N, C-alpha and C positions, 0 to 999 in steps of 0.2 A: 302332628309332631313327627310323623314318619319321615318327612323330608329334611329334618334337621340332622346335621352331622354331629359327631361326638363333641367337637369343639363348641358348637352352638349349644348342645345340651348341657355341657359342663358350665359354660358361661351363664346360661339362664339359671341353672341351679344355684350357682354361687351368688348371683345377683339377688335371688330370692332370700338367700341366707345373709345378705348384707355384707359380703366380703368386699374389701376395698378393691378399687380398680387395679392397683399394683399387685395385689395378691392374686386376683383373677388372671392377670397377664402372666405372672410367674407360674401358677399352677397349670395353665394351658400350655405354656412352654415345656414344662416337665412332661405332660401327656404327649406332646408332639415328639420330644426327644425319645421317649419310651417307644413310640411307634416307629421312629426311624431306626432305633437300635435293634428291634426285633422284626421289623417289617410286617407287623400284623397289629390288629386292633388291641389296645390296652385291655379291652374286655376279655381277651383270650389269654392274658398273661397271668401266670401263677405268682403267689407270694415268693416262692423260691427264685423265680426269674426276676422279680423286682429287686430282691437282695443282690442277685448277680449284676443287675443294671447299676445299682448304687455302688457296688464294689468296683465295677469297671470305671465308673465316673471318678471314684476316689483315686484310682490308679492313673487317671488322666489329670490329676492335680486339681480337681474341683475343691473349693474351700469347704471346711467343715460346715460352715453356715449354709452353703449351697446344697450340700448333701442332706442336711437336716430339713431344709425347705422341700427338697425333692421327696424325702421320706414322708413328711407331713402331707404333701400333695397326694401321694400315692396311697398312704395308709389311712389318713384322717380326713382327706378332702371329700368332696361329694362322690357318691357311688357312681361308677362308670358302667354298671350293668344295665 
């Protein structure tokens, strides 16, 4: 499992938990957006930085539903440690 990247690990974990394909796609997209935003692994990002990320996206006019989805992905989704 050492050769798997974070996206593969998240995808496998969500499949084991029977997440729907669309939920998997959305949660992976959020993890990628977080990586792009901070230029480092989501594993290294603090809860405070997640809040800053969500606030920044809110200021970019993401819908409230999209912000909620992102929050669920980052706080309630599969662990990324």
